All heavy atoms as TSV, in Angstrom:
chain	resi	resn	atom	element	x	y	z
A	1	LEU	N	N	45.150	167.725	191.585
A	1	LEU	CA	C	44.974	167.412	190.162
A	1	LEU	C	C	45.986	166.349	189.762
A	1	LEU	O	O	47.192	166.539	189.881
A	1	LEU	CB	C	45.149	168.691	189.338
A	1	LEU	CG	C	45.068	168.558	187.827
A	1	LEU	CD1	C	43.647	168.190	187.419
A	1	LEU	CD2	C	45.448	169.859	187.180
A	2	ALA	N	N	45.516	165.231	189.263
A	2	ALA	CA	C	46.397	164.111	188.916
A	2	ALA	C	C	47.360	164.473	187.792
A	2	ALA	O	O	48.484	164.004	187.762
A	2	ALA	CB	C	45.571	162.897	188.511
A	3	GLY	N	N	46.943	165.314	186.846
A	3	GLY	CA	C	47.782	165.683	185.719
A	3	GLY	C	C	49.009	166.486	186.096
A	3	GLY	O	O	49.964	166.583	185.340
A	4	SER	N	N	49.012	167.065	187.309
A	4	SER	CA	C	50.154	167.883	187.712
A	4	SER	C	C	51.214	167.072	188.456
A	4	SER	O	O	52.279	167.569	188.737
A	4	SER	CB	C	49.692	169.056	188.583
A	4	SER	OG	O	49.100	168.562	189.774
A	5	SER	N	N	50.918	165.842	188.778
A	5	SER	CA	C	51.872	164.986	189.472
A	5	SER	C	C	52.839	164.367	188.472
A	5	SER	O	O	52.415	163.798	187.477
A	5	SER	CB	C	51.137	163.878	190.223
A	5	SER	OG	O	52.069	162.909	190.669
A	6	PRO	N	N	54.139	164.442	188.725
A	6	PRO	CA	C	55.101	163.842	187.787
A	6	PRO	C	C	55.001	162.316	187.747
A	6	PRO	O	O	55.526	161.687	186.843
A	6	PRO	CB	C	56.459	164.298	188.308
A	6	PRO	CG	C	56.233	164.665	189.728
A	6	PRO	CD	C	54.792	165.102	189.838
A	7	HIS	N	N	54.331	161.720	188.712
A	7	HIS	CA	C	54.212	160.266	188.755
A	7	HIS	C	C	52.861	159.768	188.238
A	7	HIS	O	O	52.615	158.567	188.233
A	7	HIS	CB	C	54.437	159.762	190.181
A	7	HIS	CG	C	55.769	160.166	190.717
A	7	HIS	ND1	N	56.960	159.662	190.228
A	7	HIS	CD2	C	56.115	161.070	191.659
A	7	HIS	CE1	C	57.973	160.225	190.860
A	7	HIS	NE2	N	57.496	161.082	191.737
A	8	ALA	N	N	52.001	160.683	187.811
A	8	ALA	CA	C	50.688	160.295	187.284
A	8	ALA	C	C	50.859	159.643	185.914
A	8	ALA	O	O	51.731	160.028	185.146
A	8	ALA	CB	C	49.779	161.517	187.167
A	9	PRO	N	N	50.022	158.661	185.591
A	9	PRO	CA	C	50.114	158.027	184.259
A	9	PRO	C	C	49.855	159.049	183.149
A	9	PRO	O	O	49.020	159.938	183.285
A	9	PRO	CB	C	49.005	156.972	184.285
A	9	PRO	CG	C	48.650	156.788	185.713
A	9	PRO	CD	C	48.996	158.070	186.423
A	10	ALA	N	N	50.571	158.903	182.049
A	10	ALA	CA	C	50.433	159.828	180.919
A	10	ALA	C	C	49.014	159.828	180.361
A	10	ALA	O	O	48.554	160.830	179.827
A	10	ALA	CB	C	51.430	159.464	179.820
A	11	GLU	N	N	48.302	158.707	180.509
A	11	GLU	CA	C	46.940	158.621	179.983
A	11	GLU	C	C	46.029	159.696	180.576
A	11	GLU	O	O	45.058	160.096	179.952
A	11	GLU	CB	C	46.332	157.238	180.255
A	11	GLU	CG	C	46.977	156.117	179.491
A	11	GLU	CD	C	48.241	155.579	180.177
A	11	GLU	OE1	O	48.406	155.750	181.402
A	11	GLU	OE2	O	49.078	155.014	179.465
A	12	LEU	N	N	46.332	160.150	181.790
A	12	LEU	CA	C	45.487	161.167	182.424
A	12	LEU	C	C	45.571	162.503	181.691
A	12	LEU	O	O	44.638	163.294	181.739
A	12	LEU	CB	C	45.881	161.352	183.892
A	12	LEU	CG	C	45.600	160.146	184.806
A	12	LEU	CD1	C	46.073	160.440	186.215
A	12	LEU	CD2	C	44.133	159.769	184.783
A	13	ALA	N	N	46.685	162.757	181.022
A	13	ALA	CA	C	46.849	164.015	180.292
A	13	ALA	C	C	46.537	163.855	178.809
A	13	ALA	O	O	46.423	164.842	178.096
A	13	ALA	CB	C	48.282	164.522	180.453
A	14	ALA	N	N	46.389	162.640	178.352
A	14	ALA	CA	C	46.173	162.378	176.927
A	14	ALA	C	C	44.748	162.721	176.506
A	14	ALA	O	O	43.818	162.640	177.298
A	14	ALA	CB	C	46.469	160.915	176.621
A	15	GLU	N	N	44.603	163.109	175.259
A	15	GLU	CA	C	43.298	163.353	174.670
A	15	GLU	C	C	43.106	162.364	173.542
A	15	GLU	O	O	44.023	162.120	172.769
A	15	GLU	CB	C	43.226	164.773	174.085
A	15	GLU	CG	C	43.182	165.853	175.111
A	15	GLU	CD	C	42.957	167.210	174.464
A	15	GLU	OE1	O	42.278	167.285	173.426
A	15	GLU	OE2	O	43.473	168.185	175.001
A	16	PRO	N	N	41.896	161.805	173.405
A	16	PRO	CA	C	41.663	160.896	172.289
A	16	PRO	C	C	41.745	161.646	170.963
A	16	PRO	O	O	41.384	162.822	170.881
A	16	PRO	CB	C	40.255	160.359	172.536
A	16	PRO	CG	C	39.631	161.301	173.491
A	16	PRO	CD	C	40.726	161.988	174.240
A	17	ILE	N	N	42.213	160.968	169.933
A	17	ILE	CA	C	42.295	161.572	168.603
A	17	ILE	C	C	41.063	161.139	167.830
A	17	ILE	O	O	40.849	159.950	167.604
A	17	ILE	CB	C	43.584	161.141	167.873
A	17	ILE	CG1	C	44.795	161.615	168.658
A	17	ILE	CG2	C	43.594	161.678	166.453
A	17	ILE	CD1	C	46.105	161.084	168.133
A	18	ARG	N	N	40.249	162.103	167.472
A	18	ARG	CA	C	39.044	161.822	166.677
A	18	ARG	C	C	39.383	162.015	165.201
A	18	ARG	O	O	40.212	162.844	164.847
A	18	ARG	CB	C	37.911	162.759	167.092
A	18	ARG	CG	C	37.570	162.671	168.565
A	18	ARG	CD	C	36.358	163.507	168.951
A	18	ARG	NE	N	36.142	164.718	168.195
A	18	ARG	CZ	C	36.467	165.949	168.615
A	18	ARG	NH1	N	37.052	166.126	169.783
A	18	ARG	NH2	N	36.209	167.002	167.877
A	19	ALA	N	N	38.731	161.255	164.335
A	19	ALA	CA	C	39.018	161.305	162.897
A	19	ALA	C	C	38.915	162.721	162.346
A	19	ALA	O	O	39.733	163.133	161.513
A	19	ALA	CB	C	38.063	160.381	162.148
A	20	GLU	N	N	37.957	163.497	162.811
A	20	GLU	CA	C	37.772	164.852	162.279
A	20	GLU	C	C	38.864	165.829	162.730
A	20	GLU	O	O	38.961	166.935	162.207
A	20	GLU	CB	C	36.379	165.397	162.628
A	20	GLU	CG	C	36.111	165.577	164.096
A	20	GLU	CD	C	35.502	164.346	164.772
A	20	GLU	OE1	O	35.594	163.224	164.239
A	20	GLU	OE2	O	34.956	164.525	165.874
A	21	THR	N	N	39.712	165.411	163.664
A	21	THR	CA	C	40.806	166.288	164.104
A	21	THR	C	C	42.147	165.897	163.489
A	21	THR	O	O	43.184	166.400	163.909
A	21	THR	CB	C	40.922	166.305	165.643
A	21	THR	OG1	O	41.288	165.011	166.107
A	21	THR	CG2	C	39.629	166.762	166.292
A	22	VAL	N	N	42.119	165.001	162.498
A	22	VAL	CA	C	43.351	164.603	161.808
A	22	VAL	C	C	43.401	165.309	160.458
A	22	VAL	O	O	42.453	165.246	159.677
A	22	VAL	CB	C	43.415	163.069	161.617
A	22	VAL	CG1	C	44.673	162.683	160.854
A	22	VAL	CG2	C	43.382	162.367	162.968
A	23	LEU	N	N	44.491	166.007	160.202
A	23	LEU	CA	C	44.688	166.742	158.955
A	23	LEU	C	C	45.875	166.149	158.206
A	23	LEU	O	O	46.872	165.766	158.822
A	23	LEU	CB	C	44.988	168.214	159.242
A	23	LEU	CG	C	43.961	168.995	160.069
A	23	LEU	CD1	C	44.547	170.340	160.486
A	23	LEU	CD2	C	42.689	169.173	159.278
A	24	LEU	N	N	45.769	166.090	156.890
A	24	LEU	CA	C	46.911	165.675	156.071
A	24	LEU	C	C	47.818	166.874	155.834
A	24	LEU	O	O	47.334	167.965	155.509
A	24	LEU	CB	C	46.441	165.134	154.723
A	24	LEU	CG	C	45.913	163.715	154.698
A	24	LEU	CD1	C	45.334	163.390	153.323
A	24	LEU	CD2	C	47.011	162.725	155.048
A	25	ALA	N	N	49.114	166.677	155.964
A	25	ALA	CA	C	50.065	167.760	155.723
A	25	ALA	C	C	49.945	168.285	154.301
A	25	ALA	O	O	50.222	169.453	154.034
A	25	ALA	CB	C	51.484	167.279	156.005
A	26	SER	N	N	49.497	167.430	153.373
A	26	SER	CA	C	49.385	167.828	151.970
A	26	SER	C	C	48.039	168.487	151.624
A	26	SER	O	O	47.841	168.903	150.487
A	26	SER	CB	C	49.590	166.596	151.077
A	26	SER	OG	O	48.618	165.607	151.375
A	27	GLU	N	N	47.130	168.605	152.599
A	27	GLU	CA	C	45.832	169.242	152.329
A	27	GLU	C	C	46.028	170.717	151.988
A	27	GLU	O	O	46.837	171.394	152.619
A	27	GLU	CB	C	44.921	169.159	153.562
A	27	GLU	CG	C	44.153	167.883	153.687
A	27	GLU	CD	C	43.147	167.933	154.821
A	27	GLU	OE1	O	42.072	168.536	154.647
A	27	GLU	OE2	O	43.448	167.363	155.879
A	28	PRO	N	N	45.264	171.216	151.018
A	28	PRO	CA	C	45.342	172.654	150.715
A	28	PRO	C	C	44.937	173.495	151.930
A	28	PRO	O	O	44.072	173.082	152.714
A	28	PRO	CB	C	44.335	172.834	149.578
A	28	PRO	CG	C	44.124	171.468	149.008
A	28	PRO	CD	C	44.345	170.507	150.139
A	29	GLY	N	N	45.567	174.628	152.077
A	29	GLY	CA	C	45.306	175.511	153.216
A	29	GLY	C	C	43.842	175.870	153.392
A	29	GLY	O	O	43.338	175.928	154.510
A	30	GLU	N	N	43.139	176.094	152.274
A	30	GLU	CA	C	41.721	176.458	152.358
A	30	GLU	C	C	40.913	175.319	152.980
A	30	GLU	O	O	39.988	175.548	153.752
A	30	GLU	CB	C	41.151	176.781	150.970
A	30	GLU	CG	C	41.817	177.949	150.285
A	30	GLU	CD	C	43.155	177.581	149.618
A	30	GLU	OE1	O	43.364	176.399	149.264
A	30	GLU	OE2	O	43.991	178.489	149.480
A	31	ASP	N	N	41.267	174.076	152.639
A	31	ASP	CA	C	40.570	172.917	153.210
A	31	ASP	C	C	40.845	172.796	154.705
A	31	ASP	O	O	39.953	172.471	155.487
A	31	ASP	CB	C	40.990	171.630	152.502
A	31	ASP	CG	C	40.514	171.571	151.057
A	31	ASP	OD1	O	39.732	172.455	150.635
A	31	ASP	OD2	O	40.926	170.635	150.342
A	32	VAL	N	N	42.085	173.049	155.095
A	32	VAL	CA	C	42.450	172.989	156.512
A	32	VAL	C	C	41.648	174.034	157.288
A	32	VAL	O	O	41.065	173.736	158.335
A	32	VAL	CB	C	43.969	173.207	156.707
A	32	VAL	CG1	C	44.304	173.426	158.175
A	32	VAL	CG2	C	44.748	172.026	156.141
A	33	ILE	N	N	41.598	175.259	156.774
A	33	ILE	CA	C	40.868	176.333	157.455
A	33	ILE	C	C	39.402	175.957	157.606
A	33	ILE	O	O	38.811	176.134	158.679
A	33	ILE	CB	C	41.039	177.665	156.699
A	33	ILE	CG1	C	42.487	178.139	156.820
A	33	ILE	CG2	C	40.075	178.720	157.210
A	33	ILE	CD1	C	42.860	179.264	155.886
A	34	GLU	N	N	38.807	175.412	156.563
A	34	GLU	CA	C	37.399	175.009	156.616
A	34	GLU	C	C	37.171	173.916	157.656
A	34	GLU	O	O	36.230	173.976	158.438
A	34	GLU	CB	C	36.938	174.536	155.228
A	34	GLU	CG	C	35.460	174.337	155.125
A	34	GLU	CD	C	34.658	175.610	155.301
A	34	GLU	OE1	O	35.165	176.707	154.966
A	34	GLU	OE2	O	33.508	175.525	155.789
A	35	ARG	N	N	38.048	172.909	157.687
A	35	ARG	CA	C	37.915	171.829	158.670
A	35	ARG	C	C	38.034	172.353	160.086
A	35	ARG	O	O	37.273	171.955	160.967
A	35	ARG	CB	C	38.998	170.773	158.444
A	35	ARG	CG	C	38.800	169.852	157.292
A	35	ARG	CD	C	38.036	168.590	157.635
A	35	ARG	NE	N	38.708	167.688	158.562
A	35	ARG	CZ	C	39.797	166.987	158.275
A	35	ARG	NH1	N	40.374	167.073	157.110
A	35	ARG	NH2	N	40.305	166.186	159.175
A	36	VAL	N	N	38.986	173.254	160.314
A	36	VAL	CA	C	39.166	173.808	161.655
A	36	VAL	C	C	37.921	174.597	162.061
A	36	VAL	O	O	37.466	174.496	163.200
A	36	VAL	CB	C	40.445	174.666	161.729
A	36	VAL	CG1	C	40.512	175.456	163.025
A	36	VAL	CG2	C	41.683	173.783	161.577
A	37	ARG	N	N	37.351	175.345	161.127
A	37	ARG	CA	C	36.136	176.108	161.438
A	37	ARG	C	C	34.968	175.205	161.793
A	37	ARG	O	O	34.129	175.550	162.624
A	37	ARG	CB	C	35.743	176.975	160.234
A	37	ARG	CG	C	36.576	178.196	160.078
A	37	ARG	CD	C	36.042	179.069	158.972
A	37	ARG	NE	N	36.848	180.270	158.847
A	37	ARG	CZ	C	37.147	180.836	157.699
A	37	ARG	NH1	N	36.713	180.336	156.573
A	37	ARG	NH2	N	37.894	181.917	157.675
A	38	GLU	N	N	34.880	174.039	161.148
A	38	GLU	CA	C	33.734	173.153	161.325
A	38	GLU	C	C	33.882	172.172	162.493
A	38	GLU	O	O	32.924	171.492	162.848
A	38	GLU	CB	C	33.510	172.329	160.048
A	38	GLU	CG	C	33.085	173.154	158.866
A	38	GLU	CD	C	33.002	172.339	157.582
A	38	GLU	OE1	O	33.428	171.159	157.579
A	38	GLU	OE2	O	32.507	172.890	156.593
A	39	THR	N	N	35.068	172.088	163.078
A	39	THR	CA	C	35.337	171.078	164.098
A	39	THR	C	C	35.570	171.723	165.458
A	39	THR	O	O	36.390	172.617	165.588
A	39	THR	CB	C	36.580	170.247	163.708
A	39	THR	OG1	O	36.378	169.726	162.388
A	39	THR	CG2	C	36.809	169.102	164.670
A	40	ALA	N	N	34.839	171.235	166.441
A	40	ALA	CA	C	34.987	171.740	167.811
A	40	ALA	C	C	36.168	171.030	168.477
A	40	ALA	O	O	36.013	169.980	169.094
A	40	ALA	CB	C	33.710	171.505	168.598
A	41	ALA	N	N	37.346	171.582	168.276
A	41	ALA	CA	C	38.560	171.043	168.889
A	41	ALA	C	C	39.563	172.183	168.999
A	41	ALA	O	O	39.525	173.127	168.214
A	41	ALA	CB	C	39.140	169.912	168.040
A	42	TRP	N	N	40.458	172.099	169.954
A	42	TRP	CA	C	41.443	173.171	170.122
A	42	TRP	C	C	42.772	172.830	169.476
A	42	TRP	O	O	43.630	173.698	169.297
A	42	TRP	CB	C	41.608	173.541	171.588
A	42	TRP	CG	C	42.253	172.490	172.429
A	42	TRP	CD1	C	41.643	171.391	172.985
A	42	TRP	CD2	C	43.617	172.424	172.822
A	42	TRP	NE1	N	42.557	170.644	173.678
A	42	TRP	CE2	C	43.787	171.268	173.605
A	42	TRP	CE3	C	44.726	173.229	172.572
A	42	TRP	CZ2	C	45.003	170.903	174.143
A	42	TRP	CZ3	C	45.944	172.861	173.121
A	42	TRP	CH2	C	46.065	171.714	173.893
A	43	GLN	N	N	42.964	171.549	169.094
A	43	GLN	CA	C	44.183	171.179	168.395
A	43	GLN	C	C	43.889	170.041	167.426
A	43	GLN	O	O	42.924	169.302	167.596
A	43	GLN	CB	C	45.300	170.798	169.351
A	43	GLN	CG	C	45.056	169.563	170.168
A	43	GLN	CD	C	46.206	169.285	171.124
A	43	GLN	OE1	O	47.175	170.033	171.187
A	43	GLN	NE2	N	46.115	168.212	171.871
A	44	PHE	N	N	44.747	169.936	166.416
A	44	PHE	CA	C	44.568	168.965	165.347
A	44	PHE	C	C	45.886	168.248	165.114
A	44	PHE	O	O	46.946	168.875	165.134
A	44	PHE	CB	C	44.124	169.670	164.059
A	44	PHE	CG	C	42.795	170.355	164.201
A	44	PHE	CD1	C	42.697	171.579	164.835
A	44	PHE	CD2	C	41.650	169.756	163.726
A	44	PHE	CE1	C	41.468	172.202	164.997
A	44	PHE	CE2	C	40.417	170.363	163.879
A	44	PHE	CZ	C	40.324	171.592	164.520
A	45	LEU	N	N	45.807	166.941	164.859
A	45	LEU	CA	C	46.992	166.155	164.546
A	45	LEU	C	C	47.236	166.243	163.048
A	45	LEU	O	O	46.331	166.005	162.252
A	45	LEU	CB	C	46.783	164.690	164.949
A	45	LEU	CG	C	47.896	163.716	164.557
A	45	LEU	CD1	C	49.202	164.075	165.266
A	45	LEU	CD2	C	47.483	162.292	164.858
A	46	VAL	N	N	48.450	166.596	162.662
A	46	VAL	CA	C	48.827	166.667	161.255
A	46	VAL	C	C	49.651	165.411	160.947
A	46	VAL	O	O	50.604	165.106	161.664
A	46	VAL	CB	C	49.646	167.938	160.947
A	46	VAL	CG1	C	50.017	168.001	159.472
A	46	VAL	CG2	C	48.869	169.185	161.371
A	47	VAL	N	N	49.238	164.679	159.895
A	47	VAL	CA	C	49.960	163.466	159.509
A	47	VAL	C	C	50.453	163.597	158.073
A	47	VAL	O	O	49.890	164.343	157.276
A	47	VAL	CB	C	49.074	162.191	159.650
A	47	VAL	CG1	C	48.659	161.976	161.092
A	47	VAL	CG2	C	47.856	162.260	158.749
A	48	ASP	N	N	51.524	162.852	157.754
A	48	ASP	CA	C	52.028	162.858	156.380
A	48	ASP	C	C	51.202	161.887	155.535
A	48	ASP	O	O	50.249	161.268	156.027
A	48	ASP	CB	C	53.531	162.552	156.333
A	48	ASP	CG	C	53.894	161.141	156.783
A	48	ASP	OD1	O	53.010	160.273	156.875
A	48	ASP	OD2	O	55.091	160.910	157.039
A	49	ASP	N	N	51.555	161.724	154.279
A	49	ASP	CA	C	50.772	160.880	153.379
A	49	ASP	C	C	50.795	159.401	153.757
A	49	ASP	O	O	49.947	158.634	153.317
A	49	ASP	CB	C	51.242	161.063	151.933
A	49	ASP	CG	C	50.873	162.435	151.395
A	49	ASP	OD1	O	49.890	163.027	151.883
A	49	ASP	OD2	O	51.569	162.926	150.488
A	50	GLU	N	N	51.759	158.986	154.583
A	50	GLU	CA	C	51.802	157.601	155.059
A	50	GLU	C	C	51.072	157.436	156.388
A	50	GLU	O	O	51.052	156.350	156.953
A	50	GLU	CB	C	53.255	157.127	155.216
A	50	GLU	CG	C	53.912	156.737	153.898
A	50	GLU	CD	C	54.394	157.954	153.128
A	50	GLU	OE1	O	55.045	158.823	153.727
A	50	GLU	OE2	O	54.101	158.038	151.924
A	51	GLY	N	N	50.506	158.532	156.914
A	51	GLY	CA	C	49.781	158.459	158.177
A	51	GLY	C	C	50.647	158.642	159.409
A	51	GLY	O	O	50.178	158.471	160.527
A	52	ARG	N	N	51.914	159.008	159.206
A	52	ARG	CA	C	52.815	159.231	160.346
A	52	ARG	C	C	52.611	160.632	160.895
A	52	ARG	O	O	52.454	161.586	160.123
A	52	ARG	CB	C	54.271	159.051	159.922
A	52	ARG	CG	C	54.615	157.621	159.529
A	52	ARG	CD	C	56.075	157.527	159.150
A	52	ARG	NE	N	56.349	158.428	158.037
A	52	ARG	CZ	C	56.936	158.067	156.902
A	52	ARG	NH1	N	57.332	156.841	156.729
A	52	ARG	NH2	N	57.131	158.936	155.945
A	53	PRO	N	N	52.630	160.796	162.222
A	53	PRO	CA	C	52.478	162.130	162.809
A	53	PRO	C	C	53.555	163.078	162.282
A	53	PRO	O	O	54.727	162.730	162.203
A	53	PRO	CB	C	52.665	161.889	164.304
A	53	PRO	CG	C	52.336	160.443	164.498
A	53	PRO	CD	C	52.772	159.759	163.233
A	54	ALA	N	N	53.114	164.268	161.872
A	54	ALA	CA	C	54.038	165.277	161.357
A	54	ALA	C	C	54.022	166.536	162.217
A	54	ALA	O	O	54.895	167.384	162.098
A	54	ALA	CB	C	53.686	165.620	159.911
A	55	GLY	N	N	53.021	166.681	163.074
A	55	GLY	CA	C	52.945	167.852	163.924
A	55	GLY	C	C	51.556	168.042	164.492
A	55	GLY	O	O	50.667	167.218	164.295
A	56	VAL	N	N	51.396	169.148	165.198
A	56	VAL	CA	C	50.118	169.509	165.810
A	56	VAL	C	C	49.803	170.930	165.397
A	56	VAL	O	O	50.666	171.806	165.433
A	56	VAL	CB	C	50.190	169.404	167.353
A	56	VAL	CG1	C	48.920	169.914	168.001
A	56	VAL	CG2	C	50.459	167.967	167.773
A	57	LEU	N	N	48.582	171.142	164.970
A	57	LEU	CA	C	48.106	172.483	164.637
A	57	LEU	C	C	47.142	172.911	165.730
A	57	LEU	O	O	46.124	172.257	165.956
A	57	LEU	CB	C	47.387	172.487	163.283
A	57	LEU	CG	C	46.700	173.799	162.903
A	57	LEU	CD1	C	47.726	174.905	162.694
A	57	LEU	CD2	C	45.841	173.615	161.676
A	58	ARG	N	N	47.486	173.965	166.433
A	58	ARG	CA	C	46.595	174.492	167.469
A	58	ARG	C	C	45.716	175.578	166.860
A	58	ARG	O	O	46.189	176.396	166.079
A	58	ARG	CB	C	47.401	175.047	168.637
A	58	ARG	CG	C	48.223	173.976	169.325
A	58	ARG	CD	C	48.971	174.462	170.536
A	58	ARG	NE	N	49.444	175.826	170.403
A	58	ARG	CZ	C	49.664	176.637	171.429
A	58	ARG	NH1	N	49.496	176.229	172.652
A	58	ARG	NH2	N	50.095	177.858	171.226
A	59	ARG	N	N	44.442	175.545	167.226
A	59	ARG	CA	C	43.486	176.526	166.701
A	59	ARG	C	C	43.989	177.959	166.907
A	59	ARG	O	O	43.927	178.780	166.006
A	59	ARG	CB	C	42.128	176.335	167.387
A	59	ARG	CG	C	41.060	177.288	166.934
A	59	ARG	CD	C	39.750	177.065	167.662
A	59	ARG	NE	N	39.194	175.759	167.400
A	59	ARG	CZ	C	38.466	175.468	166.327
A	59	ARG	NH1	N	38.189	176.389	165.446
A	59	ARG	NH2	N	37.999	174.249	166.162
A	60	GLU	N	N	44.518	178.256	168.075
A	60	GLU	CA	C	44.956	179.631	168.357
A	60	GLU	C	C	46.144	180.033	167.477
A	60	GLU	O	O	46.263	181.198	167.097
A	60	GLU	CB	C	45.276	179.812	169.837
A	60	GLU	CG	C	46.435	178.991	170.326
A	60	GLU	CD	C	46.575	178.998	171.830
A	60	GLU	OE1	O	45.579	178.713	172.523
A	60	GLU	OE2	O	47.677	179.286	172.301
A	61	ASP	N	N	47.017	179.083	167.117
A	61	ASP	CA	C	48.141	179.405	166.226
A	61	ASP	C	C	47.642	179.714	164.820
A	61	ASP	O	O	48.145	180.626	164.162
A	61	ASP	CB	C	49.143	178.259	166.184
A	61	ASP	CG	C	49.860	178.068	167.512
A	61	ASP	OD1	O	49.883	179.009	168.327
A	61	ASP	OD2	O	50.391	176.961	167.727
A	62	LEU	N	N	46.655	178.942	164.351
A	62	LEU	CA	C	46.076	179.211	163.036
A	62	LEU	C	C	45.395	180.571	163.033
A	62	LEU	O	O	45.546	181.352	162.097
A	62	LEU	CB	C	45.086	178.110	162.653
A	62	LEU	CG	C	44.407	178.283	161.301
A	62	LEU	CD1	C	45.428	178.336	160.174
A	62	LEU	CD2	C	43.390	177.178	161.069
A	63	ARG	N	N	44.652	180.869	164.091
A	63	ARG	CA	C	43.972	182.170	164.191
A	63	ARG	C	C	44.990	183.316	164.162
A	63	ARG	O	O	44.801	184.304	163.457
A	63	ARG	CB	C	43.141	182.225	165.472
A	63	ARG	CG	C	42.289	183.473	165.586
A	63	ARG	CD	C	41.416	183.464	166.827
A	63	ARG	NE	N	40.473	182.362	166.800
A	63	ARG	CZ	C	40.311	181.493	167.794
A	63	ARG	NH1	N	41.025	181.595	168.891
A	63	ARG	NH2	N	39.435	180.537	167.700
A	64	ALA	N	N	46.088	183.164	164.902
A	64	ALA	CA	C	47.115	184.208	164.929
A	64	ALA	C	C	47.744	184.389	163.547
A	64	ALA	O	O	47.986	185.515	163.096
A	64	ALA	CB	C	48.191	183.862	165.959
A	65	ALA	N	N	47.999	183.273	162.852
A	65	ALA	CA	C	48.582	183.349	161.499
A	65	ALA	C	C	47.618	184.037	160.532
A	65	ALA	O	O	48.043	184.833	159.695
A	65	ALA	CB	C	48.936	181.948	161.011
A	66	MET	N	N	46.343	183.725	160.656
A	66	MET	CA	C	45.346	184.357	159.778
A	66	MET	C	C	45.245	185.853	160.064
A	66	MET	O	O	45.117	186.657	159.138
A	66	MET	CB	C	43.971	183.691	159.982
A	66	MET	CG	C	43.912	182.249	159.541
A	66	MET	SD	S	44.224	182.030	157.784
A	66	MET	CE	C	42.821	182.885	157.104
A	67	ASN	N	N	45.331	186.237	161.309
A	67	ASN	CA	C	45.286	187.658	161.672
A	67	ASN	C	C	46.479	188.416	161.098
A	67	ASN	O	O	46.350	189.532	160.637
A	67	ASN	CB	C	45.217	187.842	163.188
A	67	ASN	CG	C	43.853	187.489	163.750
A	67	ASN	OD1	O	42.856	187.465	163.028
A	67	ASN	ND2	N	43.811	187.202	165.030
A	68	ARG	N	N	47.659	187.778	161.143
A	68	ARG	CA	C	48.852	188.422	160.570
A	68	ARG	C	C	48.712	188.563	159.054
A	68	ARG	O	O	49.128	189.546	158.476
A	68	ARG	CB	C	50.107	187.613	160.903
A	68	ARG	CG	C	50.583	187.777	162.314
A	68	ARG	CD	C	51.980	187.215	162.523
A	68	ARG	NE	N	52.068	185.800	162.216
A	68	ARG	CZ	C	51.830	184.826	163.093
A	68	ARG	NH1	N	51.485	185.126	164.319
A	68	ARG	NH2	N	51.945	183.562	162.741
A	69	ARG	N	N	48.115	187.566	158.422
A	69	ARG	CA	C	47.968	187.565	156.966
A	69	ARG	C	C	46.987	188.632	156.476
A	69	ARG	O	O	47.157	189.172	155.389
A	69	ARG	CB	C	47.505	186.178	156.505
A	69	ARG	CG	C	47.712	185.941	155.040
A	69	ARG	CD	C	47.409	184.522	154.700
A	69	ARG	NE	N	46.114	184.499	154.038
A	69	ARG	CZ	C	45.441	183.433	153.721
A	69	ARG	NH1	N	45.897	182.266	154.039
A	69	ARG	NH2	N	44.292	183.506	153.107
A	70	THR	N	N	45.978	188.940	157.259
A	70	THR	CA	C	44.950	189.893	156.831
A	70	THR	C	C	45.320	191.335	157.143
A	70	THR	O	O	44.612	192.235	156.775
A	70	THR	CB	C	43.583	189.566	157.470
A	70	THR	OG1	O	43.703	189.598	158.895
A	70	THR	CG2	C	43.084	188.207	157.029
A	71	ARG	N	N	46.421	191.532	157.819
A	71	ARG	CA	C	46.831	192.918	158.150
A	71	ARG	C	C	47.583	193.543	157.008
A	71	ARG	O	O	48.211	193.001	156.224
A	71	ARG	CB	C	47.719	192.931	159.391
A	71	ARG	CG	C	46.920	192.647	160.621
A	71	ARG	CD	C	47.804	192.740	161.832
A	71	ARG	NE	N	47.047	192.246	162.974
A	71	ARG	CZ	C	47.586	191.876	164.097
A	71	ARG	NH1	N	48.888	191.941	164.274
A	71	ARG	NH2	N	46.861	191.452	165.069
């Protein structure tokens, strides 16, 4: 597997960023949850209001947070 080699190009491990997987950090939580439900992706790029990367939201982390909230 090329991705496991420390000398493999980073592009082999990279995933393209699709517009529907970009979330604004200022988006209301309900909107974020709806977008995640409607989008077939396992992670989402979170950007600030200037479009700078602010973090990554993984679907499984959101699911775990929602499970804790409903208990």
